[in-house]
mmCIF file of the N, C-alpha and C atoms, coordinates in Angstrom:
data_MODEL
# 
_entry.id   MODEL 
# 
loop_
_atom_site.group_PDB 
_atom_site.id 
_atom_site.type_symbol 
_atom_site.label_atom_id 
_atom_site.label_alt_id 
_atom_site.label_comp_id 
_atom_site.label_asym_id 
_atom_site.label_entity_id 
_atom_site.label_seq_id 
_atom_site.pdbx_PDB_ins_code 
_atom_site.Cartn_x 
_atom_site.Cartn_y 
_atom_site.Cartn_z 
_atom_site.occupancy 
_atom_site.B_iso_or_equiv 
_atom_site.pdbx_formal_charge 
_atom_site.auth_seq_id 
_atom_site.auth_comp_id 
_atom_site.auth_asym_id 
_atom_site.auth_atom_id 
_atom_site.pdbx_PDB_model_num 
ATOM 1   N N  . MET A 1 1  ? 20.429 -32.452 -0.652 1.00 0.00 ? 1  MET A N  1 
ATOM 2   C CA . MET A 1 1  ? 20.461 -32.002 0.732  1.00 0.00 ? 1  MET A CA 1 
ATOM 3   C C  . MET A 1 1  ? 19.105 -31.454 1.126  1.00 0.00 ? 1  MET A C  1 
ATOM 4   N N  . ASN A 1 2  ? 18.751 -31.691 2.364  1.00 0.00 ? 2  ASN A N  1 
ATOM 5   C CA . ASN A 1 2  ? 17.510 -31.118 2.861  1.00 0.00 ? 2  ASN A CA 1 
ATOM 6   C C  . ASN A 1 2  ? 17.824 -30.114 3.967  1.00 0.00 ? 2  ASN A C  1 
ATOM 7   N N  . ALA A 1 3  ? 16.796 -29.502 4.504  1.00 0.00 ? 3  ALA A N  1 
ATOM 8   C CA . ALA A 1 3  ? 16.978 -28.423 5.493  1.00 0.00 ? 3  ALA A CA 1 
ATOM 9   C C  . ALA A 1 3  ? 17.606 -28.910 6.791  1.00 0.00 ? 3  ALA A C  1 
ATOM 10  N N  . THR A 1 4  ? 17.524 -30.206 7.082  1.00 0.00 ? 4  THR A N  1 
ATOM 11  C CA . THR A 1 4  ? 18.086 -30.709 8.345  1.00 0.00 ? 4  THR A CA 1 
ATOM 12  C C  . THR A 1 4  ? 19.527 -31.182 8.206  1.00 0.00 ? 4  THR A C  1 
ATOM 13  N N  . THR A 1 5  ? 20.041 -31.247 6.992  1.00 0.00 ? 5  THR A N  1 
ATOM 14  C CA . THR A 1 5  ? 21.424 -31.666 6.778  1.00 0.00 ? 5  THR A CA 1 
ATOM 15  C C  . THR A 1 5  ? 22.364 -30.526 7.138  1.00 0.00 ? 5  THR A C  1 
ATOM 16  N N  . PRO A 1 6  ? 23.316 -30.761 8.065  1.00 0.00 ? 6  PRO A N  1 
ATOM 17  C CA . PRO A 1 6  ? 24.254 -29.693 8.427  1.00 0.00 ? 6  PRO A CA 1 
ATOM 18  C C  . PRO A 1 6  ? 25.129 -29.292 7.235  1.00 0.00 ? 6  PRO A C  1 
ATOM 19  N N  . ILE A 1 7  ? 25.472 -28.006 7.164  1.00 0.00 ? 7  ILE A N  1 
ATOM 20  C CA . ILE A 1 7  ? 26.388 -27.575 6.107  1.00 0.00 ? 7  ILE A CA 1 
ATOM 21  C C  . ILE A 1 7  ? 27.833 -27.853 6.511  1.00 0.00 ? 7  ILE A C  1 
ATOM 22  N N  . ILE A 1 8  ? 28.059 -28.015 7.818  1.00 0.00 ? 8  ILE A N  1 
ATOM 23  C CA . ILE A 1 8  ? 29.363 -28.431 8.334  1.00 0.00 ? 8  ILE A CA 1 
ATOM 24  C C  . ILE A 1 8  ? 29.139 -29.190 9.632  1.00 0.00 ? 8  ILE A C  1 
ATOM 25  N N  . GLU A 1 9  ? 29.947 -30.247 9.830  1.00 0.00 ? 9  GLU A N  1 
ATOM 26  C CA . GLU A 1 9  ? 29.789 -31.055 11.030 1.00 0.00 ? 9  GLU A CA 1 
ATOM 27  C C  . GLU A 1 9  ? 31.127 -31.672 11.419 1.00 0.00 ? 9  GLU A C  1 
ATOM 28  N N  . PHE A 1 10 ? 31.440 -31.598 12.696 1.00 0.00 ? 10 PHE A N  1 
ATOM 29  C CA . PHE A 1 10 ? 32.608 -32.252 13.271 1.00 0.00 ? 10 PHE A CA 1 
ATOM 30  C C  . PHE A 1 10 ? 32.106 -33.304 14.252 1.00 0.00 ? 10 PHE A C  1 
ATOM 31  N N  . LYS A 1 11 ? 32.715 -34.466 14.259 1.00 0.00 ? 11 LYS A N  1 
ATOM 32  C CA . LYS A 1 11 ? 32.342 -35.503 15.218 1.00 0.00 ? 11 LYS A CA 1 
ATOM 33  C C  . LYS A 1 11 ? 33.599 -35.985 15.929 1.00 0.00 ? 11 LYS A C  1 
ATOM 34  N N  . THR A 1 12 ? 33.628 -35.785 17.222 1.00 0.00 ? 12 THR A N  1 
ATOM 35  C CA . THR A 1 12 ? 34.706 -36.218 18.130 1.00 0.00 ? 12 THR A CA 1 
ATOM 36  C C  . THR A 1 12 ? 36.101 -35.924 17.580 1.00 0.00 ? 12 THR A C  1 
ATOM 37  N N  . VAL A 1 13 ? 36.353 -34.664 17.261 1.00 0.00 ? 13 VAL A N  1 
ATOM 38  C CA . VAL A 1 13 ? 37.651 -34.213 16.756 1.00 0.00 ? 13 VAL A CA 1 
ATOM 39  C C  . VAL A 1 13 ? 38.589 -33.982 17.933 1.00 0.00 ? 13 VAL A C  1 
ATOM 40  N N  . SER A 1 14 ? 39.777 -34.554 17.852 1.00 0.00 ? 14 SER A N  1 
ATOM 41  C CA . SER A 1 14 ? 40.813 -34.332 18.868 1.00 0.00 ? 14 SER A CA 1 
ATOM 42  C C  . SER A 1 14 ? 42.097 -33.917 18.168 1.00 0.00 ? 14 SER A C  1 
ATOM 43  N N  . LYS A 1 15 ? 42.900 -33.092 18.841 1.00 0.00 ? 15 LYS A N  1 
ATOM 44  C CA . LYS A 1 15 ? 44.162 -32.621 18.270 1.00 0.00 ? 15 LYS A CA 1 
ATOM 45  C C  . LYS A 1 15 ? 45.154 -32.385 19.386 1.00 0.00 ? 15 LYS A C  1 
ATOM 46  N N  . ASN A 1 16 ? 46.365 -32.924 19.222 1.00 0.00 ? 16 ASN A N  1 
ATOM 47  C CA . ASN A 1 16 ? 47.450 -32.725 20.175 1.00 0.00 ? 16 ASN A CA 1 
ATOM 48  C C  . ASN A 1 16 ? 48.615 -32.028 19.493 1.00 0.00 ? 16 ASN A C  1 
ATOM 49  N N  . PHE A 1 17 ? 49.278 -31.164 20.218 1.00 0.00 ? 17 PHE A N  1 
ATOM 50  C CA . PHE A 1 17 ? 50.536 -30.556 19.790 1.00 0.00 ? 17 PHE A CA 1 
ATOM 51  C C  . PHE A 1 17 ? 51.584 -30.996 20.801 1.00 0.00 ? 17 PHE A C  1 
ATOM 52  N N  . GLY A 1 18 ? 52.311 -32.050 20.458 1.00 0.00 ? 18 GLY A N  1 
ATOM 53  C CA . GLY A 1 18 ? 53.250 -32.608 21.434 1.00 0.00 ? 18 GLY A CA 1 
ATOM 54  C C  . GLY A 1 18 ? 52.478 -33.136 22.637 1.00 0.00 ? 18 GLY A C  1 
ATOM 55  N N  . GLY A 1 19 ? 52.787 -32.642 23.814 1.00 0.00 ? 19 GLY A N  1 
ATOM 56  C CA . GLY A 1 19 ? 52.096 -33.070 25.021 1.00 0.00 ? 19 GLY A CA 1 
ATOM 57  C C  . GLY A 1 19 ? 50.892 -32.216 25.387 1.00 0.00 ? 19 GLY A C  1 
ATOM 58  N N  . VAL A 1 20 ? 50.554 -31.236 24.553 1.00 0.00 ? 20 VAL A N  1 
ATOM 59  C CA . VAL A 1 20 ? 49.448 -30.324 24.849 1.00 0.00 ? 20 VAL A CA 1 
ATOM 60  C C  . VAL A 1 20 ? 48.222 -30.738 24.036 1.00 0.00 ? 20 VAL A C  1 
ATOM 61  N N  . GLN A 1 21 ? 47.119 -30.994 24.712 1.00 0.00 ? 21 GLN A N  1 
ATOM 62  C CA . GLN A 1 21 ? 45.888 -31.361 24.018 1.00 0.00 ? 21 GLN A CA 1 
ATOM 63  C C  . GLN A 1 21 ? 45.092 -30.093 23.719 1.00 0.00 ? 21 GLN A C  1 
ATOM 64  N N  . ALA A 1 22 ? 45.005 -29.745 22.426 1.00 0.00 ? 22 ALA A N  1 
ATOM 65  C CA . ALA A 1 22 ? 44.321 -28.521 22.009 1.00 0.00 ? 22 ALA A CA 1 
ATOM 66  C C  . ALA A 1 22 ? 42.815 -28.736 21.898 1.00 0.00 ? 22 ALA A C  1 
ATOM 67  N N  . LEU A 1 23 ? 42.402 -29.902 21.390 1.00 0.00 ? 23 LEU A N  1 
ATOM 68  C CA . LEU A 1 23 ? 40.987 -30.239 21.253 1.00 0.00 ? 23 LEU A CA 1 
ATOM 69  C C  . LEU A 1 23 ? 40.760 -31.649 21.783 1.00 0.00 ? 23 LEU A C  1 
ATOM 70  N N  . ARG A 1 24 ? 39.680 -31.835 22.507 1.00 0.00 ? 24 ARG A N  1 
ATOM 71  C CA . ARG A 1 24 ? 39.366 -33.161 23.050 1.00 0.00 ? 24 ARG A CA 1 
ATOM 72  C C  . ARG A 1 24 ? 37.918 -33.506 22.725 1.00 0.00 ? 24 ARG A C  1 
ATOM 73  N N  . GLN A 1 25 ? 37.746 -34.396 21.768 1.00 0.00 ? 25 GLN A N  1 
ATOM 74  C CA . GLN A 1 25 ? 36.451 -34.934 21.356 1.00 0.00 ? 25 GLN A CA 1 
ATOM 75  C C  . GLN A 1 25 ? 35.399 -33.838 21.124 1.00 0.00 ? 25 GLN A C  1 
ATOM 76  N N  . VAL A 1 26 ? 35.735 -32.890 20.267 1.00 0.00 ? 26 VAL A N  1 
ATOM 77  C CA . VAL A 1 26 ? 34.830 -31.788 19.938 1.00 0.00 ? 26 VAL A CA 1 
ATOM 78  C C  . VAL A 1 26 ? 33.823 -32.266 18.890 1.00 0.00 ? 26 VAL A C  1 
ATOM 79  N N  . SER A 1 27 ? 32.550 -32.042 19.147 1.00 0.00 ? 27 SER A N  1 
ATOM 80  C CA . SER A 1 27 ? 31.489 -32.295 18.179 1.00 0.00 ? 27 SER A CA 1 
ATOM 81  C C  . SER A 1 27 ? 30.720 -30.993 17.988 1.00 0.00 ? 27 SER A C  1 
ATOM 82  N N  . PHE A 1 28 ? 30.448 -30.666 16.723 1.00 0.00 ? 28 PHE A N  1 
ATOM 83  C CA . PHE A 1 28 ? 29.859 -29.365 16.408 1.00 0.00 ? 28 PHE A CA 1 
ATOM 84  C C  . PHE A 1 28 ? 29.181 -29.481 15.052 1.00 0.00 ? 28 PHE A C  1 
ATOM 85  N N  . ALA A 1 29 ? 27.971 -28.986 14.923 1.00 0.00 ? 29 ALA A N  1 
ATOM 86  C CA . ALA A 1 29 ? 27.270 -29.004 13.636 1.00 0.00 ? 29 ALA A CA 1 
ATOM 87  C C  . ALA A 1 29 ? 26.537 -27.681 13.445 1.00 0.00 ? 29 ALA A C  1 
ATOM 88  N N  . VAL A 1 30 ? 26.516 -27.214 12.203 1.00 0.00 ? 30 VAL A N  1 
ATOM 89  C CA . VAL A 1 30 ? 25.790 -26.003 11.853 1.00 0.00 ? 30 VAL A CA 1 
ATOM 90  C C  . VAL A 1 30 ? 24.749 -26.375 10.802 1.00 0.00 ? 30 VAL A C  1 
ATOM 91  N N  . PRO A 1 31 ? 23.469 -26.378 11.189 1.00 0.00 ? 31 PRO A N  1 
ATOM 92  C CA . PRO A 1 31 ? 22.412 -26.665 10.211 1.00 0.00 ? 31 PRO A CA 1 
ATOM 93  C C  . PRO A 1 31 ? 22.281 -25.539 9.190  1.00 0.00 ? 31 PRO A C  1 
ATOM 94  N N  . ARG A 1 32 ? 21.807 -25.895 8.025  1.00 0.00 ? 32 ARG A N  1 
ATOM 95  C CA . ARG A 1 32 ? 21.592 -24.916 6.951  1.00 0.00 ? 32 ARG A CA 1 
ATOM 96  C C  . ARG A 1 32 ? 20.653 -23.812 7.442  1.00 0.00 ? 32 ARG A C  1 
ATOM 97  N N  . GLY A 1 33 ? 21.012 -22.553 7.162  1.00 0.00 ? 33 GLY A N  1 
ATOM 98  C CA . GLY A 1 33 ? 20.178 -21.420 7.528  1.00 0.00 ? 33 GLY A CA 1 
ATOM 99  C C  . GLY A 1 33 ? 20.426 -20.876 8.920  1.00 0.00 ? 33 GLY A C  1 
ATOM 100 N N  . GLU A 1 34 ? 21.358 -21.478 9.673  1.00 0.00 ? 34 GLU A N  1 
ATOM 101 C CA . GLU A 1 34 ? 21.667 -20.979 11.016 1.00 0.00 ? 34 GLU A CA 1 
ATOM 102 C C  . GLU A 1 34 ? 23.049 -20.351 11.038 1.00 0.00 ? 34 GLU A C  1 
ATOM 103 N N  . ILE A 1 35 ? 23.251 -19.458 11.986 1.00 0.00 ? 35 ILE A N  1 
ATOM 104 C CA . ILE A 1 35 ? 24.540 -18.801 12.181 1.00 0.00 ? 35 ILE A CA 1 
ATOM 105 C C  . ILE A 1 35 ? 25.020 -19.145 13.581 1.00 0.00 ? 35 ILE A C  1 
ATOM 106 N N  . HIS A 1 36 ? 26.271 -19.585 13.690 1.00 0.00 ? 36 HIS A N  1 
ATOM 107 C CA . HIS A 1 36 ? 26.870 -19.924 14.980 1.00 0.00 ? 36 HIS A CA 1 
ATOM 108 C C  . HIS A 1 36 ? 28.197 -19.195 15.119 1.00 0.00 ? 36 HIS A C  1 
ATOM 109 N N  . ALA A 1 37 ? 28.661 -19.072 16.334 1.00 0.00 ? 37 ALA A N  1 
ATOM 110 C CA . ALA A 1 37 ? 29.952 -18.433 16.606 1.00 0.00 ? 37 ALA A CA 1 
ATOM 111 C C  . ALA A 1 37 ? 30.757 -19.324 17.533 1.00 0.00 ? 37 ALA A C  1 
ATOM 112 N N  . LEU A 1 38 ? 32.063 -19.325 17.337 1.00 0.00 ? 38 LEU A N  1 
ATOM 113 C CA . LEU A 1 38 ? 32.977 -20.003 18.259 1.00 0.00 ? 38 LEU A CA 1 
ATOM 114 C C  . LEU A 1 38 ? 33.566 -18.943 19.174 1.00 0.00 ? 38 LEU A C  1 
ATOM 115 N N  . VAL A 1 39 ? 33.342 -19.077 20.453 1.00 0.00 ? 39 VAL A N  1 
ATOM 116 C CA . VAL A 1 39 ? 33.876 -18.135 21.421 1.00 0.00 ? 39 VAL A CA 1 
ATOM 117 C C  . VAL A 1 39 ? 34.560 -18.895 22.536 1.00 0.00 ? 39 VAL A C  1 
ATOM 118 N N  . GLY A 1 40 ? 35.521 -18.251 23.164 1.00 0.00 ? 40 GLY A N  1 
ATOM 119 C CA . GLY A 1 40 ? 36.217 -18.867 24.280 1.00 0.00 ? 40 GLY A CA 1 
ATOM 120 C C  . GLY A 1 40 ? 37.488 -18.110 24.600 1.00 0.00 ? 40 GLY A C  1 
ATOM 121 N N  . GLU A 1 41 ? 38.122 -18.541 25.649 1.00 0.00 ? 41 GLU A N  1 
ATOM 122 C CA . GLU A 1 41 ? 39.359 -17.908 26.100 1.00 0.00 ? 41 GLU A CA 1 
ATOM 123 C C  . GLU A 1 41 ? 40.495 -18.172 25.123 1.00 0.00 ? 41 GLU A C  1 
ATOM 124 N N  . ASN A 1 42 ? 41.563 -17.387 25.262 1.00 0.00 ? 42 ASN A N  1 
ATOM 125 C CA . ASN A 1 42 ? 42.780 -17.645 24.495 1.00 0.00 ? 42 ASN A CA 1 
ATOM 126 C C  . ASN A 1 42 ? 43.251 -19.057 24.798 1.00 0.00 ? 42 ASN A C  1 
ATOM 127 N N  . GLY A 1 43 ? 43.617 -19.780 23.746 1.00 0.00 ? 43 GLY A N  1 
ATOM 128 C CA . GLY A 1 43 ? 44.118 -21.134 23.928 1.00 0.00 ? 43 GLY A CA 1 
ATOM 129 C C  . GLY A 1 43 ? 43.037 -22.193 24.042 1.00 0.00 ? 43 GLY A C  1 
ATOM 130 N N  . ALA A 1 44 ? 41.781 -21.821 23.786 1.00 0.00 ? 44 ALA A N  1 
ATOM 131 C CA . ALA A 1 44 ? 40.672 -22.772 23.920 1.00 0.00 ? 44 ALA A CA 1 
ATOM 132 C C  . ALA A 1 44 ? 40.559 -23.725 22.723 1.00 0.00 ? 44 ALA A C  1 
ATOM 133 N N  . GLY A 1 45 ? 41.212 -23.418 21.603 1.00 0.00 ? 45 GLY A N  1 
ATOM 134 C CA . GLY A 1 45 ? 41.187 -24.294 20.436 1.00 0.00 ? 45 GLY A CA 1 
ATOM 135 C C  . GLY A 1 45 ? 40.315 -23.811 19.293 1.00 0.00 ? 45 GLY A C  1 
ATOM 136 N N  . LYS A 1 46 ? 39.845 -22.586 19.356 1.00 0.00 ? 46 LYS A N  1 
ATOM 137 C CA . LYS A 1 46 ? 38.980 -22.049 18.301 1.00 0.00 ? 46 LYS A CA 1 
ATOM 138 C C  . LYS A 1 46 ? 39.692 -22.048 16.948 1.00 0.00 ? 46 LYS A C  1 
ATOM 139 N N  . SER A 1 47 ? 40.860 -21.479 16.896 1.00 0.00 ? 47 SER A N  1 
ATOM 140 C CA . SER A 1 47 ? 41.611 -21.402 15.638 1.00 0.00 ? 47 SER A CA 1 
ATOM 141 C C  . SER A 1 47 ? 42.019 -22.784 15.150 1.00 0.00 ? 47 SER A C  1 
ATOM 142 N N  . THR A 1 48 ? 42.351 -23.659 16.058 1.00 0.00 ? 48 THR A N  1 
ATOM 143 C CA . THR A 1 48 ? 42.720 -25.023 15.685 1.00 0.00 ? 48 THR A CA 1 
ATOM 144 C C  . THR A 1 48 ? 41.550 -25.728 15.004 1.00 0.00 ? 48 THR A C  1 
ATOM 145 N N  . LEU A 1 49 ? 40.350 -25.577 15.549 1.00 0.00 ? 49 LEU A N  1 
ATOM 146 C CA . LEU A 1 49 ? 39.172 -26.198 14.945 1.00 0.00 ? 49 LEU A CA 1 
ATOM 147 C C  . LEU A 1 49 ? 38.908 -25.648 13.540 1.00 0.00 ? 49 LEU A C  1 
ATOM 148 N N  . ILE A 1 50 ? 39.040 -24.338 13.373 1.00 0.00 ? 50 ILE A N  1 
ATOM 149 C CA . ILE A 1 50 ? 38.814 -23.727 12.057 1.00 0.00 ? 50 ILE A CA 1 
ATOM 150 C C  . ILE A 1 50 ? 39.889 -24.161 11.069 1.00 0.00 ? 50 ILE A C  1 
ATOM 151 N N  . ARG A 1 51 ? 41.121 -24.298 11.503 1.00 0.00 ? 51 ARG A N  1 
ATOM 152 C CA . ARG A 1 51 ? 42.187 -24.789 10.607 1.00 0.00 ? 51 ARG A CA 1 
ATOM 153 C C  . ARG A 1 51 ? 41.902 -26.210 10.155 1.00 0.00 ? 51 ARG A C  1 
ATOM 154 N N  . ILE A 1 52 ? 41.416 -27.046 11.054 1.00 0.00 ? 52 ILE A N  1 
ATOM 155 C CA . ILE A 1 52 ? 41.057 -28.417 10.681 1.00 0.00 ? 52 ILE A CA 1 
ATOM 156 C C  . ILE A 1 52 ? 39.917 -28.385 9.665  1.00 0.00 ? 52 ILE A C  1 
ATOM 157 N N  . CYS A 1 53 ? 38.958 -27.502 9.852  1.00 0.00 ? 53 CYS A N  1 
ATOM 158 C CA . CYS A 1 53 ? 37.841 -27.350 8.926  1.00 0.00 ? 53 CYS A CA 1 
ATOM 159 C C  . CYS A 1 53 ? 38.348 -27.006 7.521  1.00 0.00 ? 53 CYS A C  1 
ATOM 160 N N  . GLY A 1 54 ? 39.371 -26.196 7.453  1.00 0.00 ? 54 GLY A N  1 
ATOM 161 C CA . GLY A 1 54 ? 39.944 -25.781 6.179  1.00 0.00 ? 54 GLY A CA 1 
ATOM 162 C C  . GLY A 1 54 ? 40.915 -26.781 5.577  1.00 0.00 ? 54 GLY A C  1 
ATOM 163 N N  . GLY A 1 55 ? 41.130 -27.894 6.254  1.00 0.00 ? 55 GLY A N  1 
ATOM 164 C CA . GLY A 1 55 ? 42.011 -28.928 5.733  1.00 0.00 ? 55 GLY A CA 1 
ATOM 165 C C  . GLY A 1 55 ? 43.460 -28.814 6.181  1.00 0.00 ? 55 GLY A C  1 
ATOM 166 N N  . GLY A 1 56 ? 43.719 -27.935 7.132  1.00 0.00 ? 56 GLY A N  1 
ATOM 167 C CA . GLY A 1 56 ? 45.099 -27.744 7.578  1.00 0.00 ? 56 GLY A CA 1 
ATOM 168 C C  . GLY A 1 56 ? 45.468 -28.480 8.814  1.00 0.00 ? 56 GLY A C  1 
# 
């Protein structure tokens, strides 16, 4: 790995719960050595994205 390789990356992630779309084509990358935060309103999909990251 080099310094430009992200330590985590999502490409066009989508998730539905029944008829409710929780995530729509989310793309997100964190390069090595950087710190990022997920912020947003309740129900924005922050926890859903982190659960997907963890394999759930």
